[in-house]
N, C-alpha and C positions, 0 to 999 in steps of 0.2 A: 550558459543560459542563453535563451533566445532574446533578441532585442525586444524590449517591451513594446516598441512601435509595431511589432509583428503579432502581438497577442490578439486573439479573437475577442469579439464581444461575448458576453454571457449567452446571448441568443444564438450566435454562430457556433459557440462551443457546444451548447446543448443539442443543436441540430446534428452535430457529428456523433455525440453520444447516443442519440436516439437511433442511430443506425446499427449500434452494437447488437449482436445476437447472443445474449446471455441466457440461454435456455437451460433450466435445471435438468432436462432430459437429455441434453447433449453430452454423451460420454466423453468426447474429445475435450470439451470445455472443462468437465469435471476432472479429467486427467491432468489438464494444464494446472488447475487450481490445487490439485493434490500434491503438486511439487512443493507447495508451501504447507498445505494442511497436514500432510502425513508427518513430516518432521516436527511440526508444532504440536500436534496431538500427542506425540511421544513424550513431550515435556509437561503435559497437562494432566489433570485429574478430572474425572467426570463431575459435571455440575459447576465447573469454574465459569466465571462471568466474562464474556468477551464482547468486543465491539468490532464490527466490520466497518472500517472507516473508508468511505468512498466506494460504497457497495454497488453503485451504478443502478441501472434500471431493473436488473434482475439479481437480487442478492443471493447468488448461488453459493458462494463460499459460506455465508452465514447459515444457509440451509444445510450444507454439508457438515458444518461444525455442530449444528443443532442435532443432526442425525447421529452424531458421535457422542451425544450426551452433554454438550455444552449449553449454557444459558447465553443466548446471543441477542444483541441489539445491532441494528444496522443504521448507519448514518451516511448520507450523501447530500451535498449542497443543492443538487438539482432534483433528486428523486426521493429522498427521505430526509428532508431538512429539519429534523427535530433537534434544535440546538440544545435542549435540556440534556441530551445524551452526552454533550461535550463538557458538562459540569461535573461528571463523575470520574472515578478511576476504575480501571478494570484489571482483572487477572491477566488478560491478554488483549491485544489490539492487532487486527490484521489490516493490511494496507496493500492491496494488490493492484499493480499498474496505476498508481496514484501519485507517487512522489514526483514523477516527471511532469505532472500538471501544476506543481506548485509555482505560482508566479513570484512568491516571496518564499524561497526555500527555507530560510532560517525561521520565519514565522510558522511555516507549515510543520517543520520538524519540532519546533518548540511546543506547538499544540499537540502533536503526536506523543511526545515525551511526557507531557503533563497528564495524558490519559492513562498511562501505565503505572500501576501501583508499584512500590518498591518490591523487588523480587519477581515482578511480572514480566511478561514477554511482549515484544513487538515483532510481528512477522511482516516482512516487506518483500514484495516482488517488483523488480524493475530490471531492465537491461542495463548493463554497465556500458558506459561510453568507451569507444576505442581510444587508446592512448595517442595514436598517431593522427595528426590533423588530416592527412589524406584519407585515412580510413574513416574518420568522423564524417567527412564530406560525402562519402559513399554509403554511410550507415542509414538503412531504411527507417530505423526507429525515429530518427530526427525529422523525417519527412511528414510525420503526423503533426499537423499544425496545432494540435492541442498539447503537444509535448514541448514544454518551454524551459525545463531545467533538467540537467543531465548529471549523472553521478558516475564516479569511478570508485573502485574499491577503496582507494585512499580517502575519498570523500566520506564514504560510509564509516571508515575507521575513525576519522576526525569527528564526525557527528556522534558516534558511539561514545568516544572519550568526552566530548563536550557535554553530553547529557547524562553521563554516568551509566552507560550500558556496556556490556560485554558483547562483542559481535561474533557471530558464527555464520559462515557461508555454508548453506546446506545443499546448494545446487547452483548452477551458473547464474541464475536469476533470482534465487530465493535466499533470504537472509533472516536469521533470528537474532534478536537483540534482547538480552536479559538485563533488566534494570537492577542495578546494585542497590543494596540497602536493606 
């Protein structure tokens, strides 16, 4: 985790997010999101209800999943702050490039777990932190000042066990967690 003293204010954090280019017409961005979307869609049935948690200024993943026949909602604390969406459970929840922004990772993961119905799916994309301290110091992902918590595979395995999920790594940065029960 980053030192809490280094955390940006909400205004500073939003200013960085405003620079993101999340264009639904960008084939490269769609291909990036497909690394999670395609393996997740293979587990789902048309019409299932999903939430894109942390959708950002352009909810492209929600759009892609809607195009594939899913019923989608999109939540983001800055761009789509409808807190009523956080009171429901979903067949699946996607969370792409979000968990590294959790200032309180346990609270963030607790919230994510609560959104997934038993038997449902949580799809997460994040870069795994290098194991060696020297490699961590050279890791570009940590240079983004909005990235304040970092995960290793062992961390994701622990979180899956803690919240009653089975973890499947489907790509180097893409993980599917199925809630037991």
